[in-house]
SEMAR-793922 format. One record per atom (N, C-alpha, C, O, CB): x negated, y, z negated. Coordinates in pm, whole numbers, plus 50000, padded with zeros to 5 digits. Each point is the difference from the previous one (the first is absolute). Glycine has a CB too. Layout:
XYZ
...
//
This chain:
266253958769196
500374988350079
500425003950142
499604993850099
501134994649689
500105022450218
500465004650131
498835005450081
499904997750120
502375007849784
496835001750027
498845005550069
499114988950053
499455001050109
500645019249744
499764969050067
499184988750045
500624993350123
499294996450094
499935000049671
502115002050233
500674993950115
499875008650124
499904994950112
501714994149733
498385024350136
499895009050114
498664998650069
499905001850122
501645014049765
497414980850037
498694998250062
499994988150096
499315000250102
499635009749694
501854979950171
500054988150085
500965001650118
499984992050094
499464994449705
501415023850195
501085001150099
499525000550144
500534992650083
500765019049744
497714996950208
499605000550142
499544986550054
500424995850108
498945027949856
499764969549960
499534987050045
501114989750005
500054991850092
497735013649814
503114995049994
501094990349995
500945001550119
500454990150057
499405009949693
500455012550287
500885002450115
499354995150128
500644993550082
500375026349802
497714983450132
499294995850121
499944984950012
500094994650111
498565026349878
501214972249900
499944985350002
501394994050015
500184990150071
497775010649787
503045005350075
501344994149995
500654999350138
500654990150033
499585018449734
499605002050313
500705000350130
499564988650091
500854992450046
499335032549932
498514973550050
499624988750086
500254986449936
500334990550070
497975024250031
501554984349766
500254987149935
501474996150011
500314988550030
497795015949813
502795005050132
501434997050009
500394996450143
500804990950022
499645024749788
498984991450286
500304996750140
499464986150034
500634992550074
499315032049987
498884972249885
499434986850029
500824988849939
500194989550061
497545021049950
502774991849866
500734989549929
501454999250045
500514989250028
497985014049778
502185008350201
501435000250029
500305002150148
501124997350045
499255011449727
498664996050304
500255002950141
500614988650079
501015002050068
497125013449917
501294972550008
500594988950077
501444996849961
500764994850081
496954996049941
502675012349853
501384997549956
500965010550054
501204997550014
497914991649780
500355022750237
500835011150047
499985001650151
500765007950055
498815003349729
499574981450283
499805002250144
501234996650082
500305006850099
497304988549867
503114994349995
501164996050078
499634993150130
498814998350028
502415020549871
499764977350179
499704993150127
499465009750104
500265012049996
501544971449954
497445011050142
499445008250108
501095003650099
500764991450045
497014997549928
502315023950061
500995004550097
499464999050142
498884995350020
502085020049808
499824988950269
499524999850138
498845009850018
499965010649937
502344983050142
496795002750007
498845008650023
500385011850089
500804998850093
497674981449883
500935031149990
500285012250075
498755008649998
499034996849933
503455002350010
497555011750130
498895009550001
500505013249945
500905006350056
498014982350144
500475015749687
500385012749939
498735007049953
499314994949911
502964995950018
497425020650128
498795007349964
500175009249881
499035006149954
500334992650283
501855002649711
500255008849887
500904992949899
500714990650034
499035029750113
500214984649727
500834994349896
501465003450025
500325010850051
497784990749785
502774989350127
501435002150018
500794990849910
499414992149927
500205014950308
501704993749767
500824991749911
499854985050028
500124991849909
501485027150076
498154977650141
499854985850033
498584995149970
499824988449962
501935014150215
497275006049839
498604996449975
499355011449921
499605010150057
500274975850157
500045012449654
499565010849912
498605005150035
499725011949989
501694978349831
497735000750224
498645003950037
499744997950149
498844999450042
500404994849728
501815004650309
499834996750140
499724985250017
500324992049912
498845031250132
500244973150067
499674986150029
498514998550023
499285009850023
502994986750076
497274990949893
498584997550021
499744997450148
500875002350084
498894988449683
499035004450263
499604998650140
500784989250073
499994999850124
497775008049812
502914983149991
500804989650065
501505002849992
500814991650041
497394992149904
502175028050003
501425003349990
500654995649870
501215001449985
498874996950258
499154996449663
500564996149871
500155012249909
499235009550011
499754967650012
502005022449889
500235010949907
498785001749909
499624990649929
502875005250078
496885016149994
498765002249925
500234999449849
499144995149927
500025018950261
501994991049765
500274999549856
500124985649951
499514996749892
501665025550123
499464969350064
500114985949963
498634993549997
499744991649914
502555007350186
496825004949991
498654994650001
499215004749877
499184992649946
500885006750305
500195013149706
499365005049878
500464991849879
499194996349915
500665026950185
501454973949894
500534992149888
499414985949998
499774994349893
502355019050117
497644981150107
499494986350008
498474999349991
499464989449969
502535004950169
497325016849888
498574999250024
499095001949880
498794998750014
501765009250203
500004995149665
499145002849886
499554987749923
498925000049941
502215021350044
499684968550016
499704988549914
498684993550036
499244996249912
503205000050061
497275002650155
498774993350041
498775007949957
499054994349945
502154995750251
498815023349828
498845008249964
499805000349849
498894997849951
501475016150254
500704989049721
499895001849854
499664986949931
499104999749916
502545018950096
499064970650021
499754987449931
498624994450032
499334994649912
503125000850094
497115006050118
498674995050036
498925008049927
499044994249950
501824998550275
499305020649769
499015008449931
499964996949850
498924998749943
501425019350229
500824980949765
500044996849857
499434986249973
499234998149906
502785016650068
498384975650109
499484986449982
498504999350021
499314992749929
502884998550145
497315016250024
498555000150026
499235006349884
498944995049963
501535006250284
500065009649696
499345006449885
499964990649881
498974998949932
501795023650150
500354970849891
500034990549889
499024988550023
499294996149908
503115009950049
497574988750164
499074989250032
498555004449983
499174992449950
502514998250209
498025021749882
498625005149988
499554999849855
498874996049971
501485018650230
500514989749707
499605000349859
500004986049937
499224997449909
501725025750077
499924968150062
499994986349948
498674993150028
499574991449924
502905007450109
496885005050078
498694994450033
498885008549942
499044994649944
501914995750266
499165023049803
498905008949961
499795000449849
498865001049954
501625012550249
500594985849720
499865001349855
499184988749938
499055002849927
503155008950070
498134975650030
499154989449942
498585000050054
499064997049926
502994989550045
497775016750157
498655000450056
499185011149935
498874997749958
502004993350261
499695020949771
499295011249939
499714997749853
498915003349952
502175011650211
499874979449763
499784997249859
498944989349981
499145001349912
503235005050040
497674983150129
499024989449988
498595005150027
499064996349930
502684987150138
498125025250035
498685005350033
499495009449892
498795000449973
501784997550269
500325009749695
499585009649898
499664993449867
499135004849927
502295012150185
499264972149856
499834993949868
498984988749997
499574995849893
502775010350063
497264989050162
499044989149999
498615004949958
499635011450027
501684977150153
497955002749755
498625003249962
499014993850098
498795000949982
501905000449778
499844992650343
499164993850102
499935009250121
501005002050069
499614974749851
498235028850105
499845009650109
500314993750135
500585006550087
497705005349779
501344975650150
500224993450129
501504998850029
500425001050116
497424986449856
502975010349923
501444998850021
500605013650037
500875000850087
499214980049750
499475029750097
500495013550034
499665003450145
500825005450073
498925001849686
499024989550281
499605002650138
500814991850099
500395004950106
497315000449813
502564982150045
500764991350090
501435004750017
500604998150106
497964982949823
502005025349968
501375004750008
500115013450074
500955002050076
499524986049711
498575021050192
500145013650049
499355002550135
500525007950079
499564999049686
498794986650265
499305003250124
500824996650125
499995007850094
497864988449786
502864992450126
500824997650119
501075010850019
500365003350114
499244972449857
500905029849919
501005010650010
499385012650059
500655007350075
500594983149729
497495012350162
499325011550057
499894998850152
500115009950072
498614992849715
501074985150260
499924997850145
501345002750065
500065006150107
498144976849858
502885012649970
501345002150057
500395014750002
500725004450089
499924972949832
498885030349980
500325014349997
499435007150122
500555009950046
499474989449704
498864995650301
499385006250117
500854998450126
499805007250098
497964988449800
503184994950100
500894997850114
501285007849978
500664997849899
498364979150144
501385032150047
501265007449983
501184990649983
500114989950069
498955028850068
501834984749771
501144991249969
500864997350122
500424988750023
499575020149744
500285001650311
500844998250117
499354990750100
500684991750060
500265031149906
497754978450053
499304991050091
500084985749951
500194990750079
498255027949986
501434979549805
500104986549943
501374994150024
500134988350038
498195017949788
502725001850151
501374995450022
500234996650147
500614989850031
500175024249777
498724994350282
500194997550142
499264987650047
500524992550082
499765031949951
498514973349915
499234988250039
500694987249957
500114990550077
497795022949907
502584986449890
500674988049951
501344998250070
500384988950036
498485013649742
501875008650243
501314999250064
499884995150144
500904993350050
499915025049803
498084985150214
499814995450137
499884984950008
500344993950102
498535027749950
500654972349839
499824985550000
501244992649951
500304989050048
497285014749915
503155002449941
501094992549937
501385005950023
500994993449968
497385000049863
501765018850222
501295006350028
500944999049879
500994992850007
498725001850237
500005012449646
500794998449879
501375006550009
500215009650075
497674989849799
503084995150047
501295006249982
499935009349879
498905003449956
502284976850148
499975023849841
499995009049884
499234994449881
499255007349935
502945001350142
497994978449893
499284994049888
498494999850027
499205002949911
502824983050035
497605010750176
498595000050035
499405013949999
498855001849961
501564978150175
500385030249907
499525013749997
499805004749856
499055007249970
502134997550248
499724991249692
499855003349858
498704994349946
499255006949931
503244993450041
497234987150060
498774993749953
498775006950059
499025002349929
502204975950049
498835025150150
498855006550064
499715013749939
498855003049968
501704984750244
500485020549772
499815013449945
499564999249855
499145007749956
502595001450202
498864981649767
499614998449860
498554995849985
499285005749918
503054988550029
497254996050130
498624995349991
499015010450052
498875000749953
501974975950072
499595031650072
499125010650049
499745010649893
498985006850003
501894989250228
500075005349674
499835009949893
499234994549880
499625007649911
502515002850162
497624976649924
499354993849885
498595005549974
499705003149885
501634976550160
497795021750056
498635004449970
499925013349926
499295001049900
500014986950302
501425022249845
499945013049934
500644999449861
499475005849905
500585005450319
501084981949764
500654998949870
499124992649900
499925003849884
502324996650230
497104989049932
499134992249911
498815008449954
499564998749885
501144980150231
498775029649971
498885008649960
500435010249894
499255002949907
499744994350322
502215008149785
500525009349899
500164992949866
499605005349896
501595007850284
499394974949823
500184992349877
498654996649938
499825001349879
502334989250210
496915005249993
498684996049951
499285011949935
499444998649891
500434983950288
500145029049887
499305011749946
500605004549868
499285003249906
500155003850327
501914993449760
500655004449877
499844989749889
499785003549884
501865009650252
498474974049900
499904989549899
498594998649947
499814996549883
502074991650227
497115014749972
498614999049955
499725009949887
499264996949906
500054995750324
501285019349780
499825010049893
500664995449871
499445001649891
500465016650281
501304976149839
500714995249881
499294987949941
499944998549878
502235010050216
497284982849993
499344987949953
498745002849919
499554991549924
501374996850273
498525023749819
498795003549926
500295005649860
499075003149925
499845001550294
502354996649747
500355005549869
499744989949889
500044987950024
501675026650085
498034990349771
499784990849886
501204991149971
499844988949951
498615028049953
502764987950127
501194992149972
500004986950079
500424989649949
500845031650005
498264979350169
499954987950081
498984990249945
500244988049994
500465025250208
498154992049757
498984991449939
500534993849871
499704988449971
498495025850129
502584993449824
500574994649877
500994988850030
500044989949929
499665032449962
501094979450214
500944989450039
499264987450041
500444988949968
501215028550106
497254984149995
499204988350040
499424993049878
500004987749992
499465023550225
500034996649689
499404994149880
501044992849915
499674990549928
498595027450075
502984986550004
501074993449926
500504987450071
500844992849946
499815029349961
498834975450212
500394988150075
501335001250071
500654990050029
498084997349808
501695025350191
501275001850071
499894994650142
498925000150060
501585020249801
500614975050192
500014994350135
499765010850105
500225011949976
501354970349947
497965013450195
499795009450109
501295007150035
499995012050029
498164973750060
502975007249908
501285005850036
500375011649907
500455010550045
500274967350046
499095020049779
500365010549905
499065011950012
500445011549988
500494971249858
497815014750178
499055011050015
500255007850128
500065012349999
498254974649871
501845005750242
500145006550130
501355006750017
500095011550042
498344971750050
502635009449876
501355005150024
500525007849879
500565010950014
499884969850140
499355013749727
500545006349881
499335013149964
500655008849943
499914968849979
498145023950109
499325012449964
499535008050122
500375011650017
498914977349771
499915004850297
499395007450111
501075004750099
500045011850035
497864974749939
502965004450070
501025003850099
500955010649944
500425009050072
499424968150029
500505021849772
500885010149940
499335013749996
500675010250008
500424971949855
497605018050123
499275012749999
499925006450139
499655011750013
499034979749794
501655000950296
499915005050136
501325005450053
500105003250119
498084980649920
502835017149877
501335003450049
500035013450073
500615001050107
500344986049705
498405023150134
500015013150066
499254999650133
500435005850099
499715005249676
498734982050225
499234998850125
500804992550106
500045004150116
497834996249753
502774988850092
500784992150095
501225007650048
500394998950116
498814980349773
501415028750021
501175007950041
499605010350104
500715002150099
500334994549676
497815009850203
499525009950099
499664993350132
500315005350107
498805008849707
500274974350179
499604993050123
501204994050072
499994998950122
497794996249774
503265001150029
501164993750063
500685009350100
500444995650106
499894990749688
499745026750172
500595009350094
499225000750130
500585000450109
500295012749700
497814987150180
499145000350119
500154987050079
500075000250123
498305014949759
501684973750046
500104987050065
501324998650076
500034994950112
498514995249708
502565014550118
501314999150066
500055009150122
500544996250104
500534998449676
498365017350208
499945009050115
499224993750115
500415000750115
499745019049730
498704974250122
499214993250102
500764988550063
499914997850121
498045008749757
502804986150040
500784988750053
501105005050093
500244994150105
499264992649688
501175024150168
501045005850086
499405004450134
500574997550106
500715010149691
497574998950195
499345004550122
499644988150089
500235000350121
498875019849757
500354969450061
499544988550078
501184992450058
499964995750115
498015002649740
503104999950065
501194993050049
500655007950113
500354994450104
500014995549668
499785023150208
500625008350103
499165000150127
500544999450111
500515014849711
497634986750163
499125000150117
500044986650073
500054999550123
498485017249763
501454972350036
500084986850062
501324998250075
500024994850111
498514996049707
502585013650120
501294999150067
500025009150124
500564996450103
500564998249677
498275017150208
499905009450111
499294993450119
500345002550115
499625016849724
499044972250130
499244993150105
500634986650039
499484993050087
498465018249828
503184985450020
500704987850035
499484987549932
500274988950045
500185021650168
498804991349676
499474988549927
500984996049891
500365008049914
497274999350134
502814980149956
500874994849895
501475002850021
500824995249922
497315007649928
502255004950253
501415002950027
500254998850149
499085001150082
501055014349718
501114982450233
500394999550141
500125014250056
500305009349925
500914968750037
498565023850169
500025013450058
501335007349983
500025012349996
498324979650166
502795000749829
501315006549991
500614998549861
501205002149983
499134993650261
498865000549656
500544998049866
500395013249937
499525010650040
499094968949935
502275019849925
500405012049927
498975002649891
500004993349897
502475002650151
496665013749975
498905002949909
499645014750018
499935005050112
499204971049897
500655031049878
499725014450009
498775002950084
500005009250082
501044993749696
497914989350203
498785002450077
500214997050148
499505007250087
499134987349710
502124995050233
500304996750139
500845011050064
499835003250117
500054972249828
501045030349976
500815011150052
499115011750041
500205005950106
501714987049748
497115010350063
499095011050034
499254996950128
499845008750086
499914997049670
499794982050256
499214996150117
500855000050127
499625006150100
498924980249752
502595006950144
500784998050121
500725012650048
500285001550119
500014974949810
499995032849978
500765011950037
499145012450020
500525010650034
501384979849842
496795008550105
499155011850004
499945006450138
499785012150011
498894978049806
501535002050289
499935005850135
501185009550025
499915008850085
498904970549996
502285018949846
501155009050015
500145009649885
501105004649970
500024977850159
497765020849806
500035008349879
500685013450025
500765004749916
497144984250008
501845017450190
500545013450024
501454999350049
500715010149997
496984998050056
502744980349993
501404998550041
500874995649882
501125004949984
498124989350248
500244996749686
500764994649888
499064998249882
499514988949978
502124999350178
498115022449768
498964999249896
500414992249876
499134994849930
500085026750152
502094977449888
500404994449872
499624985449985
499724995549888
502145020650108
498114976450111
499644985849993
498534998149965
499594989049963
502185006050203
497425015749846
498594999549962
499775007149867
499304994849913
500075004450329
501225012649743
499735008449883
500534993749871
499304999949899
500805020150250
501114974849854
500624994749877
499234988149944
499645000349882
502585007650201
497504981649995
499224988949942
498605004149957
499494995049900
501814989750243
498065024549931
498665004649961
500075007449866
499144998149915
500195003850329
501685006549737
500175007249874
500294990549884
499565002549888
501265017350241
499904969649895
500324990549894
498754992749952
499814998149879
502474999050218
496864998949996
498744993649961
499135009849923
499414996349898
500714988750303
499795027449847
499195010249932
500575003149861
499245001949905
500135007850319
501964990949764
500625003049871
499714989149898
499725003049884
502095009550233
498234975049924
499724989049907
498565000749951
499744998649881
501984987350235
497365016149975
498595000749963
499735011849907
499344998449897
500074990950321
501095022549817
499785011949918
500674998749865
499425003649898
500425010250308
501394981049792
500744998749874
499344990549902
499965002849881
502085002150244
497444984049924
499334990549912
498795006449933
499794998449880
500984982750265
498455026249932
498825006549943
500385011149903
499325001949899
499414992750308
502345012649820
500465010249906
500434993849868
499695005349893
501035008850299
500004974849814
500434993349877
498814995149918
499965001949878
502154991150238
496935000749949
498824995249928
499215011749941
499544999249887
500364980850266
499955030749924
499255011649950
500695006149878
499345003749903
499825000750329
502164996749773
500745005649887
499864991249877
499805005049889
501815005650270
498514976249861
499874990849887
498615000749939
499864999749878
501844985250227
497285016049978
498635000849949
499755013149925
499315000249898
499944985350291
501305025549862
499845012849932
500664999949864
499445005049903
500485006350318
501284982949772
500694999349871
499264990949903
499925002849881
502265001350235
497284984749938
499224991049914
498765006849946
499644998049884
501204982850247
498505027449953
498825007249954
500345010449895
499245001849905
499734994350316
502185010849795
500405010049901
500294993549865
499635005449896
501305008750288
499744974349818
500334993149876
498724995449929
499885001149878
502314991450221
496875002449981
498754995349941
499235011549935
499434998549893
500474983250279
500115030049897
499335011549944
500695005249875
499345004849908
499895001050320
502104993249768
500755004849885
499714991549877
499925005249888
501875003250264
498034978349870
499704991349886
498665003449938
499814999149879
501554982750226
497705022349982
498695003449948
500045013149918
498975004449949
499994983850249
//
């Protein structure tokens, strides 16, 4: 048991630090003090100050919630749309319906996600909720293709044909059997999807999409403070490391869980 927990420890630590800062940071930030200029860490400013003289540590405490919540919400939204679309395309016996569901997604995949977000944002200027929707929908085509490819293999099994012959409902066949068989595939893809969402959210915020130029946001901190990187590096390095730690930690956790699941499956055989 202890050995199993130790395998999860590196990923758990990497995920826990940015998540705790994102959730508890605004509660610990306290009131904003007077603005000052400090190029080095000290008792008054643990990480120095940012480009406007605000305490960089306080900005780190305030800046995680937007990045983390938008990325998590976008990943969840992507699967809420991609899962039923991919399952419907894989389980239908009508070729025209499968083509109608999947071919438009192929067209969207040809458009870079960031370009798609920027084009829509230029027209509608989304806030955090709009940015969540944009990033989530931009991830739908690739996620739906993964679901469709994996579900098509499961749908060809004799068990699915037997369920159809017994008159089982589409819901029980698709969700009760096919979707449950995709758990390992979806778990592996979820880490990639969340990493992509973090990258897209951070890049969009870096470019000023969905956030105000002076908002407390890790990606905005990297953007606005990068010109003073050699004078005051902590206001850039710390938020960048937090985003990287969350992305790396999530993938480590999923990889560890998948490896353990594979070992258990092999042991049963």
